N, CA, C and O atoms as a GROMACS GRO file, in nm:
protein
  576
    1MET      N    1   2.030   2.614  -8.308
    1MET     CA    2   2.018   2.681  -8.503
    1MET      C    3   2.004   2.770  -8.462
    1MET      O    4   1.950   2.777  -8.352
    2ALA      N    5   2.050   2.893  -8.537
    2ALA     CA    6   2.067   2.995  -8.535
    2ALA      C    7   1.900   3.140  -8.568
    2ALA      O    8   1.847   3.160  -8.678
    3GLY      N    9   1.868   3.197  -8.456
    3GLY     CA   10   1.694   3.259  -8.496
    3GLY      C   11   1.766   3.304  -8.632
    3GLY      O   12   1.879   3.292  -8.679
    4GLY      N   13   1.620   3.376  -8.682
    4GLY     CA   14   1.616   3.459  -8.764
    4GLY      C   15   1.541   3.544  -8.765
    4GLY      O   16   1.562   3.598  -8.656
    5ASN      N   17   1.431   3.622  -8.833
    5ASN     CA   18   1.371   3.714  -8.840
    5ASN      C   19   1.317   3.752  -8.966
    5ASN      O   20   1.404   3.747  -9.052
    6GLY      N   21   1.188   3.795  -9.016
    6GLY     CA   22   1.134   3.782  -9.069
    6GLY      C   23   0.990   3.692  -9.111
    6GLY      O   24   0.991   3.574  -9.076
    7ARG      N   25   0.881   3.738  -9.177
    7ARG     CA   26   0.741   3.637  -9.200
    7ARG      C   27   0.795   3.505  -9.124
    7ARG      O   28   0.787   3.479  -9.004
    8ILE      N   29   0.859   3.419  -9.247
    8ILE     CA   30   0.859   3.305  -9.275
    8ILE      C   31   0.995   3.246  -9.199
    8ILE      O   32   1.029   3.133  -9.233
    9SER      N   33   1.087   3.324  -9.083
    9SER     CA   34   1.229   3.288  -9.040
    9SER      C   35   1.129   3.161  -8.935
    9SER      O   36   1.011   3.181  -8.905
   10GLY      N   37   1.196   3.057  -8.900
   10GLY     CA   38   1.155   2.985  -8.763
   10GLY      C   39   1.031   2.843  -8.818
   10GLY      O   40   1.002   2.749  -8.744
   11ARG      N   41   0.978   2.861  -8.951
   11ARG     CA   42   0.888   2.796  -8.947
   11ARG      C   43   0.961   2.627  -8.999
   11ARG      O   44   0.893   2.552  -9.069
   12TRP      N   45   1.050   2.603  -8.969
   12TRP     CA   46   1.091   2.439  -8.991
   12TRP      C   47   1.172   2.433  -8.850
   12TRP      O   48   1.274   2.372  -8.817
   13SER      N   49   1.093   2.514  -8.786
   13SER     CA   50   1.176   2.469  -8.654
   13SER      C   51   1.131   2.390  -8.558
   13SER      O   52   1.164   2.296  -8.485
   14GLY      N   53   1.026   2.478  -8.588
   14GLY     CA   54   0.840   2.414  -8.473
   14GLY      C   55   0.852   2.540  -8.403
   14GLY      O   56   0.944   2.622  -8.414
   15SER      N   57   0.676   2.554  -8.277
   15SER     CA   58   0.692   2.686  -8.286
   15SER      C   59   0.650   2.627  -8.154
   15SER      O   60   0.536   2.582  -8.135
   16ALA      N   61   0.766   2.628  -8.045
   16ALA     CA   62   0.692   2.586  -7.907
   16ALA      C   63   0.602   2.642  -7.870
   16ALA      O   64   0.576   2.761  -7.880
   17GLY      N   65   0.524   2.530  -7.805
   17GLY     CA   66   0.423   2.582  -7.719
   17GLY      C   67   0.304   2.608  -7.797
   17GLY      O   68   0.214   2.648  -7.724
   18ALA      N   69   0.259   2.598  -7.953
   18ALA     CA   70   0.158   2.650  -8.027
   18ALA      C   71   0.110   2.524  -8.027
   18ALA      O   72   0.177   2.426  -8.060
   19ALA      N   73  -0.025   2.522  -7.983
   19ALA     CA   74  -0.112   2.405  -7.985
   19ALA      C   75  -0.186   2.398  -8.172
   19ALA      O   76  -0.221   2.505  -8.222
   20ALA      N   77  -0.202   2.255  -8.262
   20ALA     CA   78  -0.283   2.294  -8.408
   20ALA      C   79  -0.427   2.323  -8.354
   20ALA      O   80  -0.499   2.322  -8.254
   21LEU      N   81  -0.420   2.352  -8.498
   21LEU     CA   82  -0.546   2.423  -8.498
   21LEU      C   83  -0.631   2.289  -8.527
   21LEU      O   84  -0.753   2.308  -8.519
   22GLY      N   85  -0.593   2.161  -8.557
   22GLY     CA   86  -0.670   2.104  -8.595
   22GLY      C   87  -0.698   1.993  -8.690
   22GLY      O   88  -0.813   1.994  -8.732
   23VAL      N   89  -0.622   1.897  -8.733
   23VAL     CA   90  -0.660   1.808  -8.844
   23VAL      C   91  -0.733   1.810  -8.927
   23VAL      O   92  -0.844   1.759  -8.913
   24GLY      N   93  -0.688   1.885  -9.070
   24GLY     CA   94  -0.728   1.913  -9.176
   24GLY      C   95  -0.838   2.058  -9.167
   24GLY      O   96  -0.942   2.095  -9.221
   25HIS      N   97  -0.772   2.094  -9.097
   25HIS     CA   98  -0.905   2.247  -9.067
   25HIS      C   99  -0.851   2.313  -9.253
   25HIS      O  100  -0.767   2.291  -9.340
   26ASN      N  101  -0.997   2.420  -9.216
   26ASN     CA  102  -0.970   2.412  -9.357
   26ASN      C  103  -1.034   2.546  -9.360
   26ASN      O  104  -1.144   2.565  -9.412
   27SER      N  105  -0.940   2.667  -9.287
   27SER     CA  106  -0.985   2.739  -9.282
   27SER      C  107  -0.888   2.863  -9.358
   27SER      O  108  -0.880   2.981  -9.324
   28GLY      N  109  -0.833   2.807  -9.449
   28GLY     CA  110  -0.709   2.885  -9.494
   28GLY      C  111  -0.626   2.944  -9.440
   28GLY      O  112  -0.549   3.028  -9.486
   29ARG      N  113  -0.639   2.888  -9.289
   29ARG     CA  114  -0.520   2.908  -9.238
   29ARG      C  115  -0.413   2.839  -9.181
   29ARG      O  116  -0.428   2.717  -9.169
   30PRO      N  117  -0.278   2.904  -9.131
   30PRO     CA  118  -0.185   2.791  -9.167
   30PRO      C  119  -0.290   2.684  -8.992
   30PRO      O  120  -0.373   2.697  -8.903
   31THR      N  121  -0.182   2.582  -9.066
   31THR     CA  122  -0.204   2.476  -8.893
   31THR      C  123  -0.060   2.571  -8.886
   31THR      O  124   0.034   2.602  -8.959
   32ARG      N  125  -0.122   2.601  -8.720
   32ARG     CA  126   0.019   2.602  -8.639
   32ARG      C  127   0.119   2.588  -8.520
   32ARG      O  128   0.208   2.651  -8.463
   33GLY      N  129   0.045   2.450  -8.516
   33GLY     CA  130   0.204   2.337  -8.487
   33GLY      C  131   0.269   2.305  -8.618
   33GLY      O  132   0.388   2.316  -8.644
   34GLY      N  133   0.162   2.259  -8.706
   34GLY     CA  134   0.259   2.168  -8.799
   34GLY      C  135   0.261   2.031  -8.812
   34GLY      O  136   0.147   1.988  -8.796
   35HIS      N  137   0.369   1.915  -8.843
   35HIS     CA  138   0.360   1.755  -8.932
   35HIS      C  139   0.444   1.828  -8.743
   35HIS      O  140   0.501   1.933  -8.712
   36HIS      N  141   0.403   1.688  -8.658
   36HIS     CA  142   0.518   1.629  -8.554
   36HIS      C  143   0.574   1.542  -8.613
   36HIS      O  144   0.520   1.452  -8.676
   37PHE      N  145   0.716   1.564  -8.594
   37PHE     CA  146   0.766   1.477  -8.645
   37PHE      C  147   0.782   1.310  -8.579
   37PHE      O  148   0.787   1.214  -8.655
   38MET      N  149   0.786   1.302  -8.480
   38MET     CA  150   0.701   1.218  -8.321
   38MET      C  151   0.546   1.195  -8.345
   38MET      O  152   0.479   1.238  -8.251
   39PRO      N  153   0.496   1.156  -8.414
   39PRO     CA  154   0.384   1.176  -8.385
   39PRO      C  155   0.277   1.150  -8.241
   39PRO      O  156   0.280   1.055  -8.162
   40ARG      N  157   0.203   1.249  -8.243
   40ARG     CA  158   0.141   1.236  -8.069
   40ARG      C  159   0.082   1.113  -8.087
   40ARG      O  160   0.188   1.051  -8.075
   41LYS      N  161  -0.008   1.017  -8.108
   41LYS     CA  162  -0.017   0.903  -8.085
   41LYS      C  163   0.059   0.849  -8.032
   41LYS      O  164   0.028   0.825  -7.916
   42ILE      N  165   0.208   0.795  -8.081
   42ILE     CA  166   0.337   0.715  -8.008
   42ILE      C  167   0.385   0.824  -7.873
   42ILE      O  168   0.493   0.799  -7.819
   43PHE      N  169   0.319   0.919  -7.832
   43PHE     CA  170   0.401   0.933  -7.722
   43PHE      C  171   0.265   0.976  -7.620
   43PHE      O  172   0.260   0.925  -7.508
   44GLU      N  173   0.158   1.069  -7.664
   44GLU     CA  174   0.085   1.113  -7.607
   44GLU      C  175   0.070   1.041  -7.431
   44GLU      O  176   0.073   1.086  -7.317
   45ASN      N  177   0.056   0.922  -7.490
   45ASN     CA  178   0.026   0.811  -7.364
   45ASN      C  179   0.133   0.767  -7.285
   45ASN      O  180   0.113   0.686  -7.195
   46GLU      N  181   0.246   0.811  -7.309
   46GLU     CA  182   0.386   0.721  -7.263
   46GLU      C  183   0.429   0.829  -7.154
   46GLU      O  184   0.451   0.950  -7.155
   47PRO      N  185   0.431   0.686  -7.024
   47PRO     CA  186   0.449   0.756  -6.861
   47PRO      C  187   0.629   0.808  -6.906
   47PRO      O  188   0.731   0.744  -6.930
   48MET      N  189   0.595   0.956  -6.901
   48MET     CA  190   0.742   1.076  -6.957
   48MET      C  191   0.804   1.170  -6.821
   48MET      O  192   0.749   1.195  -6.714
   49GLN      N  193   0.938   1.210  -6.870
   49GLN     CA  194   0.928   1.289  -6.806
   49GLN      C  195   0.943   1.422  -6.888
   49GLN      O  196   1.015   1.425  -6.987
   50PRO      N  197   0.862   1.551  -6.838
   50PRO     CA  198   0.795   1.647  -6.862
   50PRO      C  199   0.907   1.706  -7.002
   50PRO      O  200   0.869   1.716  -7.119
   51GLU      N  201   1.033   1.734  -6.955
   51GLU     CA  202   1.140   1.742  -7.054
   51GLU      C  203   1.110   1.664  -7.139
   51GLU      O  204   1.005   1.692  -7.197
   52THR      N  205   1.170   1.556  -7.177
   52THR     CA  206   1.120   1.463  -7.323
   52THR      C  207   1.042   1.492  -7.350
   52THR      O  208   1.065   1.579  -7.435
   53ARG      N  209   0.872   1.471  -7.329
   53ARG     CA  210   0.760   1.512  -7.333
   53ARG      C  211   0.771   1.672  -7.415
   53ARG      O  212   0.701   1.698  -7.512
   54LYS      N  213   0.842   1.741  -7.372
   54LYS     CA  214   0.830   1.890  -7.424
   54LYS      C  215   0.942   1.902  -7.581
   54LYS      O  216   0.970   2.000  -7.649
   55VAL      N  217   0.988   1.744  -7.595
   55VAL     CA  218   1.081   1.774  -7.706
   55VAL      C  219   1.023   1.725  -7.799
   55VAL      O  220   1.026   1.791  -7.903
   56PHE      N  221   0.946   1.586  -7.801
   56PHE     CA  222   0.824   1.542  -7.813
   56PHE      C  223   0.736   1.636  -7.940
   56PHE      O  224   0.721   1.622  -8.061
   57GLU      N  225   0.681   1.758  -7.813
   57GLU     CA  226   0.600   1.837  -7.828
   57GLU      C  227   0.658   1.968  -7.920
   57GLU      O  228   0.585   2.046  -7.982
   58GLN      N  229   0.762   1.971  -7.916
   58GLN     CA  230   0.819   2.093  -7.993
   58GLN      C  231   0.916   2.050  -8.116
   58GLN      O  232   0.991   2.125  -8.178
   59GLY      N  233   0.899   1.922  -8.135
   59GLY     CA  234   0.979   1.844  -8.236
   59GLY      C  235   0.858   1.896  -8.351
   59GLY      O  236   0.758   1.825  -8.358
   60VAL      N  237   0.865   2.011  -8.435
   60VAL     CA  238   0.749   2.005  -8.536
   60VAL      C  239   0.791   2.084  -8.653
   60VAL      O  240   0.886   2.157  -8.628
   61THR      N  241   0.751   2.090  -8.762
   61THR     CA  242   0.757   2.144  -8.887
   61THR      C  243   0.785   2.243  -8.861
   61THR      O  244   0.894   2.294  -8.888
   62GLY      N  245   0.684   2.303  -8.794
   62GLY     CA  246   0.592   2.505  -8.763
   62GLY      C  247   0.455   2.506  -8.884
   62GLY      O  248   0.367   2.436  -8.933
   63PRO      N  249   0.488   2.581  -8.885
   63PRO     CA  250   0.282   2.620  -8.908
   63PRO      C  251   0.335   2.552  -9.087
   63PRO      O  252   0.444   2.551  -9.143
   64LEU      N  253   0.220   2.510  -9.122
   64LEU     CA  254   0.197   2.494  -9.220
   64LEU      C  255   0.119   2.532  -9.308
   64LEU      O  256   0.015   2.467  -9.307
   65HIS      N  257   0.128   2.644  -9.419
   65HIS     CA  258   0.051   2.684  -9.531
   65HIS      C  259   0.017   2.642  -9.668
   65HIS      O  260  -0.083   2.680  -9.729
   66GLY      N  261   0.126   2.543  -9.722
   66GLY     CA  262   0.054   2.496  -9.796
   66GLY      C  263  -0.009   2.351  -9.822
   66GLY      O  264   0.034   2.252  -9.880
   67GLY      N  265  -0.134   2.382  -9.750
   67GLY     CA  266  -0.258   2.236  -9.804
   67GLY      C  267  -0.233   2.206  -9.613
   67GLY      O  268  -0.144   2.237  -9.534
   68ARG      N  269  -0.363   2.131  -9.602
   68ARG     CA  270  -0.406   2.029  -9.459
   68ARG      C  271  -0.287   1.943  -9.451
   68ARG      O  272  -0.187   1.910  -9.513
   69HIS      N  273  -0.340   1.930  -9.362
   69HIS     CA  274  -0.282   1.814  -9.296
   69HIS      C  275  -0.351   1.736  -9.232
   69HIS      O  276  -0.392   1.776  -9.124
   70MET      N  277  -0.385   1.602  -9.274
   70MET     CA  278  -0.431   1.502  -9.216
   70MET      C  279  -0.410   1.439  -9.243
   70MET      O  280  -0.329   1.419  -9.334
   71ASN      N  281  -0.501   1.332  -9.152
   71ASN     CA  282  -0.438   1.137  -9.098
   71ASN      C  283  -0.527   1.102  -9.252
   71ASN      O  284  -0.644   1.068  -9.270
   72SER      N  285  -0.442   1.122  -9.324
   72SER     CA  286  -0.439   1.022  -9.449
   72SER      C  287  -0.345   0.845  -9.419
   72SER      O  288  -0.268   0.809  -9.330
   73LYS      N  289  -0.394   0.784  -9.526
   73LYS     CA  290  -0.390   0.653  -9.541
   73LYS      C  291  -0.195   0.655  -9.511
   73LYS      O  292  -0.110   0.586  -9.456
   74GLU      N  293  -0.203   0.756  -9.573
   74GLU     CA  294   0.002   0.765  -9.532
   74GLU      C  295   0.007   0.811  -9.458
   74GLU      O  296   0.127   0.798  -9.433
   75HIS      N  297  -0.027   0.863  -9.390
   75HIS     CA  298  -0.022   0.956  -9.250
   75HIS      C  299  -0.007   0.819  -9.130
   75HIS      O  300   0.082   0.830  -9.046
   76PHE      N  301  -0.073   0.729  -9.127
   76PHE     CA  302  -0.101   0.619  -9.062
   76PHE      C  303   0.034   0.515  -9.067
   76PHE      O  304   0.111   0.495  -8.972
   77VAL      N  305   0.040   0.479  -9.146
   77VAL     CA  306   0.168   0.443  -9.257
   77VAL      C  307   0.294   0.495  -9.176
   77VAL      O  308   0.378   0.443  -9.103
   78HIS      N  309   0.264   0.625  -9.226
   78HIS     CA  310   0.439   0.712  -9.150
   78HIS      C  311   0.440   0.673  -8.968
   78HIS      O  312   0.538   0.640  -8.901
   79THR      N  313   0.290   0.693  -8.921
   79THR     CA  314   0.314   0.618  -8.772
   79THR      C  315   0.333   0.570  -8.765
   79THR      O  316   0.451   0.584  -8.734
   80ASP      N  317   0.292   0.413  -8.769
   80ASP     CA  318   0.332   0.340  -8.790
   80ASP      C  319   0.558   0.307  -8.776
   80ASP      O  320   0.642   0.282  -8.690
   81ALA      N  321   0.551   0.328  -8.900
   81ALA     CA  322   0.752   0.302  -8.912
   81ALA      C  323   0.745   0.405  -8.809
   81ALA      O  324   0.717   0.355  -8.700
   82VAL      N  325   0.760   0.528  -8.808
   82VAL     CA  326   0.855   0.603  -8.606
   82VAL      C  327   0.803   0.522  -8.528
   82VAL      O  328   0.874   0.493  -8.431
   83TYR      N  329   0.672   0.457  -8.535
   83TYR     CA  330   0.656   0.396  -8.382
   83TYR      C  331   0.783   0.289  -8.345
   83TYR      O  332   0.853   0.282  -8.244
   84GLU      N  333   0.783   0.185  -8.509
   84GLU     CA  334   0.879   0.057  -8.500
   84GLU      C  335   1.053   0.146  -8.484
   84GLU      O  336   1.145   0.068  -8.462
   85HIS      N  337   1.073   0.225  -8.491
   85HIS     CA  338   1.132   0.306  -8.442
   85HIS      C  339   1.188   0.384  -8.361
   85HIS      O  340   1.306   0.416  -8.346
   86TYR      N  341   1.057   0.423  -8.288
   86TYR     CA  342   1.094   0.449  -8.088
   86TYR      C  343   1.066   0.350  -8.092
   86TYR      O  344   0.961   0.384  -8.038
   87ARG      N  345   1.048   0.188  -8.110
   87ARG     CA  346   1.064   0.121  -8.004
   87ARG      C  347   1.211   0.040  -8.057
   87ARG      O  348   1.277  -0.022  -7.973
   88ARG      N  349   1.247   0.045  -8.175
   88ARG     CA  350   1.352  -0.078  -8.203
   88ARG      C  351   1.505   0.105  -8.099
   88ARG      O  352   1.614   0.077  -8.047
   89PHE      N  353   1.456   0.226  -8.106
   89PHE     CA  354   1.532   0.282  -8.046
   89PHE      C  355   1.602   0.265  -7.836
   89PHE      O  356   1.712   0.265  -7.781
   90PHE      N  357   1.490   0.255  -7.802
   90PHE     CA  358   1.460   0.159  -7.671
   90PHE      C  359   1.610   0.072  -7.676
   90PHE      O  360   1.727   0.083  -7.637
   91ARG      N  361   1.502  -0.043  -7.772
   91ARG     CA  362   1.569  -0.127  -7.750
   91ARG      C  363   1.744  -0.139  -7.788
   91ARG      O  364   1.809  -0.230  -7.737
   92ASP      N  365   1.789  -0.071  -7.850
   92ASP     CA  366   1.905  -0.046  -7.861
   92ASP      C  367   1.991   0.065  -7.771
   92ASP      O  368   2.113   0.081  -7.783
   93ASN      N  369   1.927   0.122  -7.701
   93ASN     CA  370   1.989   0.254  -7.639
   93ASN      C  371   1.986   0.146  -7.550
   93ASN      O  372   2.083   0.071  -7.559
   94GLY      N  373   1.914   0.123  -7.480
   94GLY     CA  374   1.843   0.049  -7.318
   94GLY      C  375   1.748   0.183  -7.250
   94GLY      O  376   1.794   0.292  -7.216
   95THR      N  377   1.678   0.161  -7.247
   95THR     CA  378   1.643   0.277  -7.241
   95THR      C  379   1.455   0.240  -7.254
   95THR      O  380   1.422   0.137  -7.312
   96SER      N  381   1.315   0.359  -7.182
   96SER     CA  382   1.218   0.343  -7.212
   96SER      C  383   1.164   0.440  -7.184
   96SER      O  384   1.202   0.535  -7.115
   97SER      N  385   1.031   0.417  -7.260
   97SER     CA  386   0.953   0.607  -7.206
   97SER      C  387   0.967   0.647  -7.124
   97SER      O  388   0.909   0.756  -7.129
   98GLU      N  389   1.041   0.626  -6.975
   98GLU     CA  390   1.013   0.630  -6.841
   98GLU      C  391   1.119   0.698  -6.828
   98GLU      O  392   1.110   0.820  -6.820
   99THR      N  393   1.268   0.622  -6.823
   99THR     CA  394   1.397   0.703  -6.810
   99THR      C  395   1.434   0.785  -6.939
   99THR      O  396   1.541   0.845  -6.951
  100MET      N  397   1.335   0.782  -7.033
  100MET     CA  398   1.460   0.846  -7.167
  100MET      C  399   1.484   0.976  -7.105
  100MET      O  400   1.425   1.022  -7.008
  101ALA      N  401   1.598   1.040  -7.187
  101ALA     CA  402   1.634   1.170  -7.093
  101ALA      C  403   1.595   1.261  -7.242
  101ALA      O  404   1.563   1.206  -7.347
  102PRO      N  405   1.608   1.439  -7.219
  102PRO     CA  406   1.562   1.456  -7.332
  102PRO      C  407   1.689   1.502  -7.421
  102PRO      O  408   1.678   1.588  -7.508
  103ASP      N  409   1.804   1.439  -7.391
  103ASP     CA  410   1.872   1.448  -7.515
  103ASP      C  411   1.844   1.366  -7.566
  103ASP      O  412   1.785   1.395  -7.670
  104GLN      N  413   1.859   1.210  -7.540
  104GLN     CA  414   1.803   1.101  -7.616
  104GLN      C  415   1.664   1.139  -7.739
  104GLN      O  416   1.672   1.126  -7.861
  105ALA      N  417   1.559   1.182  -7.672
  105ALA     CA  418   1.427   1.206  -7.711
  105ALA      C  419   1.493   1.294  -7.858
  105ALA      O  420   1.476   1.246  -7.970
  106ARG      N  421   1.571   1.432  -7.838
  106ARG     CA  422   1.628   1.579  -7.934
  106ARG      C  423   1.725   1.396  -8.026
  106ARG      O  424   1.745   1.422  -8.144
  107LYS      N  425   1.769   1.265  -7.994
  107LYS     CA  426   1.847   1.231  -8.063
  107LYS      C  427   1.761   1.088  -8.192
  107LYS      O  428   1.795   1.035  -8.298
  108LEU      N  429   1.651   1.078  -8.105
  108LEU     CA  430   1.564   0.979  -8.160
  108LEU      C  431   1.515   1.051  -8.251
  108LEU      O  432   1.505   0.981  -8.352
  109LEU      N  433   1.458   1.210  -8.279
  109LEU     CA  434   1.402   1.334  -8.312
  109LEU      C  435   1.451   1.330  -8.452
  109LEU      O  436   1.389   1.312  -8.557
  110ASP      N  437   1.631   1.359  -8.419
  110ASP     CA  438   1.703   1.366  -8.550
  110ASP      C  439   1.678   1.254  -8.646
  110ASP      O  440   1.669   1.267  -8.768
  111GLU      N  441   1.664   1.118  -8.561
  111GLU     CA  442   1.718   1.000  -8.667
  111GLU      C  443   1.569   0.950  -8.742
  111GLU      O  444   1.566   0.857  -8.822
  112VAL      N  445   1.488   1.003  -8.714
  112VAL     CA  446   1.341   1.012  -8.767
  112VAL      C  447   1.337   1.083  -8.856
  112VAL      O  448   1.290   1.041  -8.962
  113LYS      N  449   1.408   1.279  -8.840
  113LYS     CA  450   1.407   1.342  -8.955
  113LYS      C  451   1.488   1.271  -9.014
  113LYS      O  452   1.458   1.273  -9.133
  114ARG      N  453   1.598   1.194  -8.993
  114ARG     CA  454   1.690   1.184  -9.136
  114ARG      C  455   1.646   1.008  -9.199
  114ARG      O  456   1.728   0.987  -9.288
  115SER      N  457   1.607   0.956  -9.194
  115SER     CA  458   1.541   0.871  -9.228
  115SER      C  459   1.552   0.793  -9.397
  115SER      O  460   1.550   0.840  -9.512
  116ASN      N  461   1.562   0.682  -9.351
  116ASN     CA  462   1.620   0.633  -9.527
  116ASN      C  463   1.438   0.527  -9.598
  116ASN      O  464   1.403   0.477  -9.705
  117ASP      N  465   1.373   0.544  -9.453
  117ASP     CA  466   1.244   0.418  -9.431
  117ASP      C  467   1.182   0.508  -9.466
  117ASP      O  468   1.165   0.612  -9.404
  118PRO      N  469   1.117   0.463  -9.628
  118PRO     CA  470   1.038   0.505  -9.719
  118PRO      C  471   0.901   0.600  -9.680
  118PRO      O  472   0.869   0.715  -9.709
  119ARG      N  473   0.824   0.468  -9.583
  119ARG     CA  474   0.719   0.483  -9.534
  119ARG      C  475   0.709   0.594  -9.389
  119ARG      O  476   0.623   0.600  -9.301
  120VAL      N  477   0.855   0.686  -9.412
  120VAL     CA  478   0.896   0.778  -9.257
  120VAL      C  479   0.975   0.891  -9.376
  120VAL      O  480   0.945   1.010  -9.370
  121ARG      N  481   1.038   0.862  -9.443
  121ARG     CA  482   1.052   0.995  -9.496
  121ARG      C  483   0.994   1.064  -9.609
  121ARG      O  484   0.985   1.185  -9.629
  122ASP      N  485   0.925   0.894  -9.733
  122ASP     CA  486   0.829   1.048  -9.856
  122ASP      C  487   0.725   1.155  -9.764
  122ASP      O  488   0.714   1.276  -9.784
  123LEU      N  489   0.629   1.047  -9.623
  123LEU     CA  490   0.568   1.162  -9.626
  123LEU      C  491   0.652   1.305  -9.560
  123LEU      O  492   0.617   1.413  -9.608
  124ASN      N  493   0.746   1.306  -9.469
  124ASN     CA  494   0.807   1.476  -9.480
  124ASN      C  495   0.876   1.537  -9.566
  124ASN      O  496   0.907   1.655  -9.552
  125LEU      N  497   0.921   1.437  -9.702
  125LEU     CA  498   0.946   1.538  -9.799
  125LEU      C  499   0.850   1.536  -9.874
  125LEU      O  500   0.877   1.546  -9.994
  126LYS      N  501   0.737   1.526  -9.845
  126LYS     CA  502   0.609   1.541  -9.933
  126LYS      C  503   0.508   1.665  -9.825
  126LYS      O  504   0.406   1.719  -9.867
  127ILE      N  505   0.555   1.685  -9.711
  127ILE     CA  506   0.530   1.825  -9.660
  127ILE      C  507   0.642   1.914  -9.679
  127ILE      O  508   0.617   2.035  -9.689
  128TYR      N  509   0.754   1.876  -9.684
  128TYR     CA  510   0.807   1.988  -9.719
  128TYR      C  511   0.817   2.074  -9.858
  128TYR      O  512   0.832   2.191  -9.893
  129ARG      N  513   0.799   1.939  -9.916
  129ARG     CA  514   0.780   1.974 -10.068
  129ARG      C  515   0.704   2.104 -10.081
  129ARG      O  516   0.744   2.216 -10.113
  130ARG      N  517   0.565   2.051 -10.044
  130ARG     CA  518   0.431   2.146 -10.004
  130ARG      C  519   0.464   2.260 -10.014
  130ARG      O  520   0.432   2.345 -10.097
  131GLU      N  521   0.569   2.267  -9.882
  131GLU     CA  522   0.578   2.397  -9.810
  131GLU      C  523   0.640   2.518  -9.897
  131GLU      O  524   0.581   2.622  -9.927
  132ILE      N  525   0.772   2.480  -9.931
  132ILE     CA  526   0.873   2.525 -10.058
  132ILE      C  527   0.734   2.586 -10.179
  132ILE      O  528   0.687   2.700 -10.192
  133PHE      N  529   0.702   2.467 -10.247
  133PHE     CA  530   0.565   2.544 -10.364
  133PHE      C  531   0.493   2.650 -10.334
  133PHE      O  532   0.470   2.743 -10.411
  134PHE      N  533   0.441   2.636 -10.180
  134PHE     CA  534   0.371   2.724 -10.112
  134PHE      C  535   0.426   2.903 -10.160
  134PHE      O  536   0.368   3.003 -10.201
  135TRP      N  537   0.551   2.868 -10.129
  135TRP     CA  538   0.596   3.026 -10.077
  135TRP      C  539   0.656   3.065 -10.198
  135TRP      O  540   0.677   3.186 -10.204
  136VAL      N  541   0.699   2.980 -10.322
  136VAL     CA  542   0.779   3.005 -10.401
  136VAL      C  543   0.589   3.059 -10.513
  136VAL      O  544   0.598   3.165 -10.575
  137ARG      N  545   0.511   3.017 -10.520
  137ARG     CA  546   0.422   3.064 -10.533
  137ARG      C  547   0.339   3.178 -10.478
  137ARG      O  548   0.234   3.202 -10.537
  138ARG      N  549   0.365   3.238 -10.391
  138ARG     CA  550   0.301   3.321 -10.290
  138ARG      C  551   0.414   3.464 -10.306
  138ARG      O  552   0.372   3.579 -10.319
  139LEU      N  553   0.564   3.427 -10.303
  139LEU     CA  554   0.657   3.510 -10.359
  139LEU      C  555   0.688   3.529 -10.484
  139LEU      O  556   0.727   3.643 -10.512
  140GLY      N  557   0.680   3.428 -10.594
  140GLY     CA  558   0.684   3.530 -10.715
  140GLY      C  559   0.753   3.502 -10.748
  140GLY      O  560   0.806   3.430 -10.664
  141ARG      N  561   0.829   3.508 -10.861
  141ARG     CA  562   0.965   3.510 -10.919
  141ARG      C  563   1.068   3.617 -10.972
  141ARG      O  564   1.160   3.608 -11.053
  142GLY      N  565   1.010   3.744 -10.880
  142GLY     CA  566   1.094   3.827 -10.905
  142GLY      C  567   1.004   3.917 -11.003
  142GLY      O  568   0.890   3.957 -10.981
  143ASN      N  569   1.090   3.941 -11.122
  143ASN     CA  570   1.091   4.070 -11.179
  143ASN      C  571   1.121   4.044 -11.343
  143ASN      O  572   1.230   4.081 -11.389
  144GLU      N  573   1.049   3.998 -11.405
  144GLU     CA  574   1.015   3.834 -11.564
  144GLU      C  575   0.977   3.981 -11.650
  144GLU      O  576   0.942   3.976 -11.768
   0.00000   0.00000   0.00000
């Protein structure tokens, strides 16, 4: 992915190494890490190679400016659906968390991002829409 410049470039590609300010942080500042496509709850206690873990850590939307990012019922449903996908990926690819290579983790993240499962897709789209509307409102409509 090509890099950009400017204030808002890269907000969809993740913010490597950035720690989240906290779920539901309400300071008016953006949530630095954003939404993890592979929820931390799924991989945080899994035994895996450091390089593979890094792929999941960095697999985020980037800073969220459009609203609070909370662990709602919708988010729990999303996590359960991604977990099902995670387990199916291991079965279908003959791998496990311990043996998963970084390239396999990237493939899995791509599948989650492109998922047609409404439990996954709908929350991802909701977050994208909220961010787009935030920037449209903030940047205005130009000279009217």
